[in-house]
Residue frames as a rotation matrix with the C-alpha (Angstrom) as fourth column:
MET 1
0.323 0.678 0.661 -16.85
0.281 -0.735 0.617 -16.95
0.904 -0.014 -0.428 -91.44
PHE 2
-0.787 -0.616 -0.034 -15.54
0.280 -0.309 -0.909 -14.73
0.549 -0.725 0.416 -88.62
SER 3
0.129 0.804 -0.581 -17.81
0.989 -0.059 0.137 -13.99
0.075 -0.592 -0.802 -85.70
PRO 4
0.687 0.256 0.679 -18.74
0.330 -0.944 0.022 -10.31
0.647 0.209 -0.733 -85.25
LEU 5
0.920 -0.385 -0.076 -16.50
-0.035 -0.275 0.961 -10.05
-0.391 -0.881 -0.266 -82.03
ARG 6
0.191 -0.900 0.391 -13.50
0.668 0.411 0.620 -11.56
-0.719 0.143 0.680 -83.74
ARG 7
0.153 -0.115 0.981 -13.97
0.911 -0.368 -0.186 -9.27
0.383 0.922 0.048 -86.78
ALA 8
0.926 0.162 0.341 -14.23
0.019 -0.922 0.386 -6.17
0.377 -0.351 -0.857 -84.52
GLY 9
0.730 -0.678 -0.086 -11.00
0.017 -0.108 0.994 -7.12
-0.683 -0.727 -0.067 -82.79
VAL 10
0.088 -0.706 0.702 -9.11
0.931 0.309 0.195 -7.66
-0.355 0.637 0.685 -86.09
ILE 11
0.515 0.173 0.840 -10.26
0.575 -0.796 -0.189 -4.22
0.636 0.580 -0.509 -87.29
ALA 12
0.992 -0.107 0.073 -9.15
-0.127 -0.705 0.698 -2.56
-0.023 -0.701 -0.713 -84.06
ALA 13
0.399 -0.893 0.208 -5.70
0.452 0.389 0.803 -4.27
-0.798 -0.226 0.559 -84.36
ARG 14
0.042 -0.438 0.898 -5.11
0.993 -0.082 -0.087 -3.12
0.112 0.895 0.431 -87.90
ARG 15
0.728 0.228 0.647 -5.99
0.253 -0.966 0.055 0.48
0.637 0.123 -0.761 -87.00
SER 16
0.904 -0.427 -0.027 -3.78
-0.097 -0.267 0.959 0.51
-0.417 -0.864 -0.283 -84.00
THR 17
0.160 -0.888 0.431 -0.83
0.712 0.406 0.573 -0.81
-0.684 0.215 0.697 -86.23
ARG 18
0.239 -0.077 0.968 -1.50
0.859 -0.447 -0.247 1.73
0.452 0.891 -0.041 -88.81
SER 19
0.939 0.087 0.332 -1.41
-0.054 -0.917 0.395 4.60
0.339 -0.389 -0.857 -86.25
VAL 20
0.693 -0.719 -0.046 1.84
0.073 0.007 0.997 3.33
-0.717 -0.695 0.058 -84.88
THR 21
0.010 -0.744 0.668 3.58
0.828 0.381 0.411 2.69
-0.561 0.549 0.620 -88.17
THR 22
0.249 0.205 0.947 2.24
0.860 -0.496 -0.119 5.68
0.445 0.844 -0.299 -90.05
ILE 23
0.422 0.109 0.900 2.16
-0.226 -0.949 0.221 8.34
0.878 -0.297 -0.375 -87.35
PRO 24
-0.056 -0.425 -0.904 4.71
0.752 0.577 -0.318 7.31
0.657 -0.697 0.287 -84.70
ASN 25
-0.896 -0.439 0.065 4.82
0.260 -0.639 -0.724 10.79
0.359 -0.632 0.687 -83.01
GLU 26
-0.272 0.836 0.476 1.02
-0.629 -0.529 0.569 11.12
0.728 -0.145 0.670 -82.49
PRO 27
-0.887 -0.011 0.461 -0.11
-0.414 0.460 -0.786 9.71
-0.204 -0.888 -0.412 -79.10
SER 28
-0.694 0.673 -0.257 -2.90
0.350 0.626 0.696 7.31
0.629 0.393 -0.670 -79.03
SER 29
0.153 0.820 0.552 -6.25
-0.212 -0.518 0.829 7.93
0.965 -0.244 0.094 -77.42
VAL 30
0.614 -0.009 -0.789 -5.20
0.668 0.539 0.514 5.99
0.421 -0.842 0.337 -74.25
MET 31
-0.359 -0.873 -0.329 -2.14
0.932 -0.313 -0.184 8.18
0.058 -0.373 0.926 -73.81
LYS 32
-0.545 0.190 0.817 -4.24
0.139 -0.940 0.311 11.18
0.827 0.283 0.486 -74.49
GLU 33
0.591 0.804 0.068 -6.61
-0.012 -0.076 0.997 10.36
0.806 -0.590 -0.035 -71.72
ALA 34
0.407 -0.493 -0.769 -3.68
0.911 0.279 0.303 9.53
0.065 -0.824 0.563 -69.26
MET 35
-0.665 -0.691 0.284 -1.95
0.672 -0.719 -0.175 12.81
0.325 0.074 0.943 -70.23
GLY 36
-0.212 0.651 0.729 -5.19
-0.116 -0.757 0.643 14.72
0.970 0.052 0.236 -69.71
ALA 37
0.770 0.491 -0.408 -5.80
0.318 0.259 0.912 13.20
0.554 -0.832 0.044 -66.35
LEU 38
-0.035 -0.897 -0.441 -2.08
0.999 -0.029 -0.021 13.91
0.006 -0.441 0.897 -65.34
ALA 39
-0.739 -0.215 0.638 -2.43
0.315 -0.948 0.046 17.53
0.595 0.235 0.768 -66.50
GLY 40
0.293 0.848 0.441 -5.68
-0.094 -0.433 0.896 17.92
0.951 -0.304 -0.047 -64.46
ILE 41
0.714 -0.118 -0.690 -3.85
0.671 0.399 0.625 16.69
0.201 -0.909 0.364 -61.37
LEU 42
-0.298 -0.919 -0.259 -0.89
0.954 -0.298 -0.039 18.87
-0.042 -0.258 0.965 -61.85
GLY 43
-0.275 0.350 0.895 -3.15
0.307 -0.851 0.427 21.81
0.911 0.392 0.127 -62.59
GLN 44
0.845 0.519 0.125 -4.31
0.035 -0.287 0.957 21.73
0.533 -0.805 -0.261 -58.95
LYS 45
-0.059 -0.964 0.258 -1.21
-0.317 -0.227 -0.921 23.23
0.947 -0.137 -0.292 -57.33
ASP 46
-0.478 -0.150 0.866 -2.37
-0.853 -0.157 -0.498 22.79
0.211 -0.976 -0.053 -53.75
ALA 47
0.481 0.716 -0.506 -3.93
-0.563 0.694 0.448 19.41
0.672 0.069 0.737 -54.18
PHE 48
0.188 -0.504 -0.843 -1.15
0.446 0.809 -0.384 17.72
0.875 -0.303 0.377 -52.32
ASN 49
-0.826 -0.498 0.263 -0.77
0.057 -0.539 -0.841 20.46
0.561 -0.679 0.474 -49.61
GLN 50
0.041 0.873 0.486 -4.41
-0.651 -0.346 0.676 20.38
0.758 -0.344 0.554 -48.42
PRO 51
-0.654 -0.315 0.688 -4.82
-0.751 0.378 -0.541 18.80
-0.089 -0.871 -0.483 -45.06
LEU 52
-0.832 0.348 -0.432 -6.25
0.158 0.895 0.417 15.34
0.531 0.279 -0.800 -44.77
ALA 53
0.189 0.944 0.271 -9.80
-0.431 -0.168 0.887 14.96
0.882 -0.285 0.375 -43.51
PRO 54
-0.399 -0.293 0.869 -10.01
-0.914 0.047 -0.404 14.32
0.077 -0.955 -0.287 -39.72
PRO 55
-0.889 0.019 -0.458 -10.52
-0.020 0.997 0.080 10.72
0.458 0.080 -0.885 -38.71
PRO 56
0.045 0.997 0.067 -14.05
-0.157 -0.059 0.986 9.84
0.987 -0.055 0.154 -37.78
THR 57
-0.498 -0.178 0.849 -14.76
-0.824 -0.207 -0.527 10.34
0.270 -0.962 -0.044 -34.02
PRO 58
-0.806 0.218 -0.550 -15.72
0.274 0.962 -0.019 7.20
0.524 -0.166 -0.835 -32.10
PRO 59
0.252 0.947 0.198 -19.09
0.104 -0.230 0.968 7.01
0.962 -0.223 -0.156 -30.52
SER 60
-0.338 -0.380 0.861 -19.06
-0.733 -0.467 -0.494 8.54
0.590 -0.798 -0.121 -26.98
LEU 61
-0.495 0.088 -0.864 -19.06
0.365 0.924 -0.115 6.12
0.788 -0.373 -0.490 -24.08
PRO 62
0.695 0.703 -0.153 -21.02
0.401 -0.203 0.893 6.42
0.597 -0.682 -0.423 -20.88
ALA 63
0.433 -0.493 0.755 -19.49
-0.650 -0.751 -0.117 8.38
0.624 -0.440 -0.646 -18.14
THR 64
0.720 -0.076 0.690 -19.07
-0.571 0.501 0.650 5.40
-0.395 -0.862 0.317 -15.90
LEU 65
0.753 -0.477 0.453 -17.12
0.596 0.786 -0.163 3.45
-0.279 0.393 0.876 -18.60
ALA 66
0.644 -0.546 0.536 -15.16
0.258 -0.504 -0.824 6.42
0.720 0.669 -0.184 -19.91
ASN 67
0.537 -0.445 0.717 -13.93
-0.721 -0.683 0.116 7.51
0.438 -0.579 -0.688 -16.57
GLY 68
-0.319 -0.577 -0.752 -13.03
-0.172 0.816 -0.552 3.87
0.932 -0.047 -0.360 -15.46
PRO 69
0.324 0.567 -0.757 -13.64
0.540 0.546 0.640 2.04
0.776 -0.617 -0.129 -12.23
GLN 70
-0.582 -0.675 -0.454 -11.55
0.756 -0.243 -0.608 4.47
0.300 -0.697 0.651 -10.18
ASP 71
-0.823 0.310 0.476 -14.30
-0.312 -0.947 0.077 7.07
0.475 -0.085 0.876 -10.22
GLN 72
0.056 0.878 -0.475 -16.79
0.293 0.441 0.849 4.77
0.955 -0.186 -0.233 -8.64
PRO 73
0.373 0.156 0.915 -17.94
-0.700 -0.599 0.388 5.87
0.608 -0.785 -0.114 -5.16
LEU 74
-0.664 -0.745 -0.069 -15.97
-0.475 0.491 -0.730 4.32
0.578 -0.452 -0.680 -2.33
MET 75
-0.257 0.576 0.776 -19.27
-0.856 0.237 -0.460 3.18
-0.449 -0.782 0.432 -0.50
LEU 76
0.653 0.508 -0.562 -19.63
-0.722 0.642 -0.258 0.44
0.230 0.574 0.786 -3.18
ILE 77
-0.081 -0.759 -0.645 -16.46
-0.285 0.638 -0.715 -1.18
0.955 0.125 -0.268 -1.99
PRO 78
0.846 0.509 -0.157 -17.28
-0.012 0.312 0.950 -3.31
0.532 -0.802 0.270 1.18
VAL 79
0.075 -0.807 0.585 -14.89
-0.963 -0.211 -0.167 -3.23
0.259 -0.551 -0.793 4.17
GLU 80
-0.267 -0.217 -0.939 -13.37
-0.205 0.965 -0.164 -6.58
0.942 0.148 -0.302 4.89
GLU 81
0.286 0.328 -0.900 -13.49
0.794 0.445 0.414 -6.34
0.536 -0.833 -0.133 8.67
ASP 82
0.745 0.055 0.665 -13.75
-0.253 -0.899 0.357 -3.53
0.617 -0.434 -0.656 11.26
PRO 83
-0.265 -0.950 -0.167 -10.54
-0.092 0.198 -0.976 -3.32
0.960 -0.243 -0.140 13.40
LEU 84
-0.489 0.176 0.854 -12.49
-0.846 -0.336 -0.415 -2.66
0.214 -0.925 0.313 16.51
LEU 85
0.660 0.747 -0.077 -14.64
-0.749 0.663 0.015 -5.79
0.062 0.048 0.997 15.92
GLN 86
0.414 -0.603 -0.682 -11.49
0.001 0.750 -0.662 -7.90
0.910 0.274 0.311 15.26
PHE 87
-0.612 -0.718 0.333 -9.86
-0.359 -0.124 -0.925 -6.70
0.705 -0.685 -0.182 18.51
LEU 88
-0.140 0.609 0.781 -12.99
-0.987 -0.020 -0.161 -7.49
-0.083 -0.793 0.604 20.49
THR 89
0.817 0.435 -0.379 -13.24
-0.493 0.867 -0.068 -10.81
0.299 0.242 0.923 19.00
SER 90
-0.016 -0.899 -0.438 -9.56
0.002 0.438 -0.899 -11.62
1.000 -0.015 -0.005 19.85
TYR 91
-0.638 -0.305 0.707 -10.13
-0.626 -0.330 -0.707 -10.48
0.449 -0.893 0.020 23.33
ILE 92
0.319 0.818 0.479 -13.23
-0.930 0.368 -0.010 -12.74
-0.185 -0.442 0.878 23.85
GLN 93
0.433 -0.080 -0.898 -11.65
-0.521 0.790 -0.322 -15.71
0.735 0.607 0.300 22.10
ARG 94
0.198 -0.391 0.899 -10.80
-0.865 0.362 0.347 -18.61
-0.461 -0.847 -0.266 24.31
ASN 95
-0.084 -0.306 0.948 -8.92
-0.063 0.952 0.301 -21.89
-0.994 -0.035 -0.099 23.34
GLY 96
-0.880 -0.472 0.047 -8.75
0.001 0.097 0.995 -21.01
-0.474 0.876 -0.084 19.77
GLU 97
-0.268 0.885 0.381 -12.53
0.915 0.357 -0.185 -20.85
-0.300 0.299 -0.906 19.20
ARG 98
-0.917 -0.198 -0.345 -12.52
0.091 -0.948 0.304 -17.76
-0.387 0.248 0.888 17.04
LYS 99
-0.649 0.751 0.123 -15.90
0.179 -0.007 0.984 -18.60
0.739 0.660 -0.130 15.32
LYS 100
0.019 0.676 -0.737 -17.60
0.944 0.231 0.236 -18.75
0.330 -0.700 -0.633 18.61
ALA 101
-0.415 -0.340 -0.844 -16.14
0.659 -0.752 -0.021 -15.48
-0.627 -0.565 0.536 19.59
ALA 102
-0.999 0.046 -0.012 -17.21
-0.040 -0.663 0.747 -13.92
0.026 0.747 0.664 16.32
LYS 103
-0.266 0.963 -0.049 -20.82
0.529 0.188 0.827 -15.06
0.806 0.194 -0.560 16.88
ILE 104
0.017 0.273 -0.962 -20.81
0.966 -0.254 -0.055 -13.46
-0.259 -0.928 -0.268 20.27
VAL 105
-0.764 -0.370 -0.529 -19.63
0.275 -0.928 0.253 -10.26
-0.584 0.048 0.810 18.77
SER 106
-0.844 0.523 0.119 -22.33
0.044 -0.154 0.987 -10.38
0.535 0.838 0.107 15.94
ARG 107
0.027 0.865 -0.500 -25.05
0.800 0.282 0.530 -11.22
0.600 -0.414 -0.684 18.47
THR 108
-0.290 -0.122 -0.949 -23.87
0.773 -0.614 -0.158 -8.27
-0.564 -0.780 0.272 20.66
LEU 109
-0.982 -0.074 -0.172 -24.30
-0.039 -0.818 0.574 -5.92
-0.183 0.571 0.800 17.75
LEU 110
-0.521 0.852 -0.058 -27.79
0.263 0.224 0.939 -7.35
0.812 0.473 -0.340 17.05
PHE 111
-0.006 0.503 -0.864 -28.73
0.993 0.104 0.053 -6.71
0.116 -0.858 -0.501 20.69
ILE 112
-0.669 -0.314 -0.673 -27.50
0.382 -0.923 0.050 -3.11
-0.637 -0.224 0.738 20.56
HIS 113
-0.948 0.319 0.015 -29.49
-0.150 -0.486 0.861 -2.50
0.282 0.814 0.508 17.54
THR 114
-0.199 0.860 -0.470 -32.62
0.685 0.465 0.560 -4.13
0.700 -0.211 -0.682 19.33
LEU 115
-0.059 0.173 -0.983 -32.17
0.967 -0.235 -0.100 -1.88
-0.248 -0.956 -0.153 22.26
THR 116
-0.511 -0.267 -0.817 -31.47
0.186 -0.962 0.199 1.40
-0.839 -0.051 0.541 20.37
ARG 117
0.574 0.624 0.530 -32.88
0.619 0.094 -0.780 0.96
-0.537 0.776 -0.332 16.94
SER 118
0.719 -0.507 -0.475 -29.70
-0.636 -0.755 -0.157 2.54
-0.280 0.415 -0.866 15.59
PRO 119
0.560 -0.620 -0.549 -26.66
-0.190 0.549 -0.814 1.37
0.806 0.560 0.190 13.85
PRO 120
0.952 -0.117 -0.284 -24.75
0.305 0.467 0.830 -0.74
0.036 -0.877 0.480 16.45
LEU 121
0.257 -0.965 0.043 -21.14
0.904 0.224 -0.365 -0.12
0.342 0.133 0.930 15.31
PRO 122
-0.169 -0.349 0.922 -21.03
0.069 -0.937 -0.342 3.65
0.983 0.006 0.183 15.97
ILE 123
0.734 0.411 0.541 -22.50
-0.499 -0.214 0.840 3.05
0.461 -0.886 0.048 19.52
LEU 124
0.849 -0.475 -0.230 -19.94
0.526 0.730 0.436 0.47
-0.039 -0.492 0.870 20.30
ARG 125
-0.077 -0.893 0.443 -17.13
0.770 -0.335 -0.543 2.88
0.633 0.300 0.714 19.17
GLU 126
0.153 0.172 0.973 -18.64
-0.350 -0.912 0.216 5.70
0.924 -0.373 -0.080 21.28
ALA 127
0.955 0.275 0.114 -18.66
-0.195 0.288 0.938 3.51
0.225 -0.917 0.329 24.31
VAL 128
0.477 -0.868 -0.138 -15.12
0.878 0.477 0.038 2.33
0.032 -0.139 0.990 23.92
LEU 129
-0.182 -0.637 0.749 -13.96
0.459 -0.729 -0.509 5.97
0.870 0.251 0.425 23.31
GLN 130
0.557 0.451 0.697 -15.76
-0.453 -0.538 0.710 7.06
0.696 -0.712 -0.096 26.61
VAL 131
0.998 -0.056 0.038 -14.18
0.005 0.618 0.786 4.30
-0.067 -0.784 0.617 28.64
ALA 132
0.494 -0.864 0.096 -10.67
0.665 0.305 -0.681 4.39
0.559 0.401 0.726 27.08
PRO 133
0.741 -0.262 -0.618 -8.17
0.387 -0.585 0.712 5.98
-0.549 -0.767 -0.332 29.55
ALA 134
0.874 -0.485 0.030 -5.44
-0.279 -0.552 -0.786 8.31
0.398 0.679 -0.617 28.50
CYS 135
-0.163 -0.966 0.201 -2.91
-0.793 0.007 -0.609 6.91
0.587 -0.259 -0.767 30.93
LYS 136
0.609 0.201 -0.767 -2.12
0.304 0.834 0.460 4.13
0.732 -0.514 0.447 33.31
ILE 137
0.628 -0.342 0.699 -0.54
-0.742 -0.536 0.404 4.03
0.237 -0.772 -0.590 36.71
THR 138
0.441 -0.607 -0.662 2.73
0.181 0.782 -0.596 2.38
0.879 0.143 0.455 37.41
SER 139
0.920 -0.114 0.374 4.34
-0.391 -0.278 0.877 1.93
0.004 -0.954 -0.301 40.86
THR 140
0.214 -0.940 -0.264 7.98
0.146 0.298 -0.943 1.81
0.966 0.163 0.201 41.63
MET 141
0.725 -0.078 -0.684 9.72
0.688 0.108 0.718 1.45
0.018 -0.991 0.132 45.13
PHE 142
0.168 -0.659 0.733 11.48
-0.077 -0.750 -0.657 4.46
0.983 0.054 -0.176 46.36
GLY 143
-0.564 -0.495 0.661 13.18
-0.742 -0.048 -0.669 3.29
0.363 -0.868 -0.340 49.50
VAL 144
-0.970 0.227 0.087 10.52
0.159 0.863 -0.480 1.50
-0.184 -0.452 -0.873 51.50
ARG 145
-0.093 0.916 -0.391 7.44
-0.062 -0.397 -0.916 3.36
-0.994 -0.061 0.093 50.06
PRO 146
-0.148 0.116 0.982 5.84
0.935 0.340 0.100 2.80
-0.322 0.933 -0.159 46.57
ILE 147
-0.532 0.043 -0.846 5.77
-0.244 -0.964 0.105 5.78
-0.811 0.262 0.524 44.11
TYR 148
0.101 0.628 0.771 3.02
0.737 0.474 -0.482 5.89
-0.668 0.617 -0.415 41.67
LYS 149
-0.611 -0.428 -0.666 3.57
-0.180 -0.744 0.643 7.48
-0.771 0.513 0.377 38.31
PRO 150
0.543 0.839 -0.021 1.16
-0.074 0.023 -0.997 8.10
-0.836 0.543 0.075 35.39
VAL 151
-0.667 -0.736 0.117 2.32
0.019 0.140 0.990 6.81
-0.745 0.662 -0.079 32.03
ALA 152
-0.065 0.631 -0.773 0.65
-0.876 -0.407 -0.260 7.77
-0.479 0.660 0.579 28.67
LEU 153
-0.097 0.174 0.980 -0.94
0.173 0.973 -0.155 5.02
-0.980 0.154 -0.124 26.67
SER 154
-0.962 -0.171 -0.212 -0.96
-0.194 -0.112 0.974 4.43
-0.191 0.979 0.075 22.90
GLU 155
-0.255 0.911 -0.325 -4.27
-0.953 -0.180 0.242 4.09
0.162 0.371 0.914 20.97
LYS 156
-0.103 0.169 -0.980 -4.08
-0.219 0.957 0.188 0.21
0.970 0.234 -0.062 20.96
GLN 157
-0.848 -0.300 -0.437 -3.47
0.340 0.326 -0.882 0.22
0.407 -0.897 -0.175 24.71
ARG 158
-0.796 0.595 0.112 -6.35
-0.563 -0.660 -0.497 2.55
-0.221 -0.458 0.861 25.39
THR 159
0.066 0.808 -0.585 -8.75
-0.845 0.357 0.398 0.21
0.531 0.468 0.707 23.45
HIS 160
-0.334 -0.174 -0.926 -7.45
0.113 0.968 -0.223 -2.74
0.936 -0.179 -0.304 25.30
TYR 161
-0.991 -0.011 -0.137 -8.10
0.137 -0.127 -0.982 -1.23
-0.006 -0.992 0.128 28.68
ALA 162
-0.532 0.844 -0.066 -11.60
-0.847 -0.532 0.014 0.00
-0.023 0.063 0.998 27.54
ILE 163
0.100 0.596 -0.797 -12.69
-0.595 0.678 0.432 -3.34
0.798 0.431 0.422 26.36
LYS 164
-0.579 -0.354 -0.735 -11.26
0.350 0.706 -0.616 -5.08
0.737 -0.613 -0.285 29.48
TRP 165
-0.964 0.265 0.034 -13.21
-0.158 -0.463 -0.872 -2.72
-0.215 -0.846 0.488 31.81
ILE 166
-0.186 0.959 -0.214 -16.44
-0.976 -0.156 0.150 -3.00
0.110 0.237 0.965 29.84
LEU 167
-0.010 0.211 -0.977 -16.25
-0.235 0.950 0.208 -6.86
0.972 0.232 0.040 29.89
GLU 168
-0.815 -0.286 -0.504 -15.45
0.403 0.344 -0.848 -6.86
0.416 -0.894 -0.165 33.71
SER 169
-0.843 0.528 0.099 -18.19
-0.457 -0.608 -0.649 -4.49
-0.283 -0.593 0.754 34.49
SER 170
-0.074 0.873 -0.483 -20.79
-0.880 0.170 0.443 -6.50
0.469 0.458 0.756 32.41
LYS 171
-0.655 -0.071 -0.752 -20.02
0.124 0.972 -0.200 -9.71
0.745 -0.224 -0.628 34.52
SER 172
-0.952 0.278 -0.126 -22.12
0.113 -0.062 -0.992 -8.15
-0.284 -0.959 0.028 37.42
ARG 173
-0.523 0.821 -0.229 -25.29
-0.850 -0.483 0.208 -8.02
0.060 0.304 0.951 35.32
PRO 174
-0.120 0.504 0.855 -28.08
-0.565 0.674 -0.476 -10.43
-0.816 -0.541 0.204 35.87
GLU 175
0.532 0.420 -0.736 -28.39
-0.847 0.240 -0.475 -11.58
-0.022 0.875 0.483 32.12
HIS 176
0.689 -0.218 0.691 -27.34
-0.062 0.932 0.356 -15.11
-0.722 -0.288 0.629 31.32
LYS 177
0.606 -0.429 0.670 -25.70
0.795 0.325 -0.512 -14.71
0.002 0.843 0.538 27.92
LEU 178
-0.278 -0.839 -0.467 -22.37
0.703 -0.509 0.496 -12.72
-0.654 -0.190 0.732 27.45
GLU 179
-0.700 -0.034 0.714 -23.65
0.647 -0.455 0.612 -11.01
0.303 0.890 0.340 24.31
GLU 180
0.338 0.922 0.187 -26.74
0.614 -0.367 0.699 -9.65
0.714 -0.121 -0.690 26.13
ARG 181
0.555 -0.264 -0.788 -24.73
0.713 -0.336 0.615 -8.40
-0.428 -0.904 0.002 29.12
LEU 182
-0.450 -0.893 0.023 -22.15
0.744 -0.360 0.564 -6.81
-0.495 0.271 0.826 26.87
ALA 183
-0.408 0.430 0.806 -24.75
0.682 -0.444 0.582 -5.10
0.608 0.786 -0.112 24.74
ARG 184
0.682 0.705 -0.194 -26.65
0.603 -0.391 0.695 -3.64
0.414 -0.591 -0.692 27.81
GLU 185
0.255 -0.699 -0.669 -23.32
0.720 -0.325 0.614 -2.48
-0.646 -0.637 0.420 29.29
VAL 186
-0.661 -0.516 0.545 -22.48
0.751 -0.433 0.499 -0.62
-0.022 0.739 0.673 26.01
VAL 187
-0.036 0.822 0.569 -25.80
0.617 -0.429 0.660 1.01
0.786 0.375 -0.491 25.89
ASP 188
0.764 0.305 -0.569 -25.61
0.645 -0.354 0.677 2.15
0.005 -0.884 -0.468 29.54
ILE 189
-0.187 -0.908 -0.375 -22.19
0.805 -0.361 0.472 3.61
-0.564 -0.214 0.798 29.00
VAL 190
-0.726 -0.036 0.687 -23.40
0.563 -0.604 0.564 5.78
0.394 0.796 0.459 26.04
GLN 191
0.145 0.903 0.406 -26.63
0.326 -0.430 0.842 6.79
0.934 0.011 -0.357 27.87
CYS 192
0.138 -0.084 -0.987 -25.01
0.984 0.127 0.126 7.37
0.115 -0.988 0.100 31.26
THR 193
0.548 0.005 0.836 -25.15
0.106 -0.992 -0.064 10.84
0.829 0.124 -0.545 32.75
ASP 194
0.685 -0.377 0.623 -23.31
-0.726 -0.279 0.629 10.20
-0.063 -0.883 -0.465 36.04
PRO 195
0.190 -0.677 -0.711 -19.91
-0.458 0.580 -0.674 8.37
0.868 0.454 -0.200 35.53
LYS 196
-0.608 -0.472 0.638 -19.72
-0.772 0.163 -0.615 7.56
0.186 -0.866 -0.464 39.15
SER 197
0.104 0.772 0.627 -22.63
-0.780 0.455 -0.430 5.25
-0.617 -0.445 0.650 38.81
GLN 198
0.878 0.155 -0.453 -21.30
-0.453 0.575 -0.681 3.15
0.155 0.803 0.575 36.02
GLY 199
0.779 -0.571 0.260 -18.71
0.208 0.626 0.751 0.41
-0.592 -0.531 0.606 36.64
ALA 200
0.283 -0.750 0.598 -16.40
0.959 0.197 -0.206 0.97
0.036 0.631 0.775 33.53
LEU 201
0.380 -0.072 0.922 -16.62
0.300 -0.933 -0.196 4.77
0.875 0.352 -0.333 33.75
LYS 202
0.952 0.001 0.305 -16.01
-0.286 -0.341 0.896 4.71
0.104 -0.940 -0.324 37.35
LYS 203
0.579 -0.806 0.122 -12.81
0.652 0.548 0.524 2.78
-0.489 -0.224 0.843 36.91
LYS 204
0.118 -0.508 0.853 -11.65
0.829 -0.422 -0.366 5.35
0.546 0.750 0.372 34.37
MET 205
0.640 0.164 0.751 -12.40
-0.186 -0.915 0.358 8.13
0.745 -0.369 -0.555 36.82
GLU 206
0.930 -0.367 0.021 -10.36
0.054 0.192 0.980 6.38
-0.364 -0.910 0.199 39.61
VAL 207
0.226 -0.893 0.390 -7.38
0.969 0.247 0.004 6.06
-0.100 0.377 0.921 37.24
TYR 208
0.249 -0.117 0.961 -7.72
0.470 -0.854 -0.226 9.76
0.847 0.508 -0.157 36.22
ASN 209
0.892 0.098 0.441 -7.88
-0.280 -0.646 0.710 11.03
0.354 -0.757 -0.549 39.81
MET 210
0.781 -0.624 0.021 -4.92
0.344 0.458 0.820 8.96
-0.521 -0.633 0.572 40.84
ALA 211
0.061 -0.711 0.700 -2.88
0.978 -0.098 -0.184 10.14
0.199 0.696 0.690 37.87
MET 212
0.454 0.058 0.889 -3.82
0.094 -0.995 0.017 13.91
0.886 0.076 -0.457 38.78
LYS 213
0.988 -0.097 0.123 -2.61
-0.139 -0.181 0.974 13.26
-0.073 -0.979 -0.192 42.35
ASN 214
0.447 -0.858 0.254 0.71
0.382 0.440 0.813 11.69
-0.809 -0.266 0.524 41.27
ARG 215
0.902 -0.052 0.428 1.36
0.409 -0.214 -0.887 14.00
0.138 0.975 -0.172 38.23
THR 216
0.717 -0.679 0.155 4.36
-0.693 -0.672 0.261 15.48
-0.074 -0.295 -0.953 40.09
ASN 217
0.172 -0.715 0.677 6.20
-0.364 0.593 0.719 12.13
-0.915 -0.370 -0.158 39.96
THR 218
0.978 0.149 0.146 6.10
0.086 0.347 -0.934 11.89
-0.190 0.926 0.327 36.14
ASN 219
0.585 -0.810 -0.034 9.78
-0.489 -0.319 -0.812 13.28
0.647 0.492 -0.583 35.88
MET 220
0.307 -0.568 0.763 11.10
-0.848 0.200 0.490 11.04
-0.431 -0.798 -0.421 38.65
ARG 221
-0.006 -0.455 -0.891 13.33
-0.728 0.612 -0.308 8.12
0.685 0.647 -0.335 37.79
């Protein structure tokens, strides 16, 4: 006894052999389906000329991530160290004790903030700018008498003289600590209305007046 599935398979095989042996030129049903699908594809003349569908667009990123870190505001990047504070620390430093000098500078800024209730660094810059001279006086011997000649200074030299005169003028103050004397000197320079009454500004005025008196000696060798 054959099973129903086996019997159906035998019948299908016999029918396929009959169709092949008896009618060799007639295509089978499978070939008909394949030829019909091919005819349907070939019937669409512009099927292969149609443009492809555009690729899916990725999800939009936030503006901060899409633009990258270069569009971040510059205020978020902290400054390593201010050049003026570094220069002042180097001038105060003694015997290689830079940490001690840095503490003096930081306490000076704290005292300036306490006295003015304002950001201390712009006040310090303003004081150095007001005291910084534009030139210095050099002397040369012309026969038996000295000749004074004004010489222009660079930006670094001007800052050097300004810090030097501010520290020298702060020594005459009654405060015990250097940072407190220096802070009060800086505040007095910014708030001063009469340059002749302030030590560092008075020194600058003396150099300026002497340079104006000897300005004719600039071209002398």
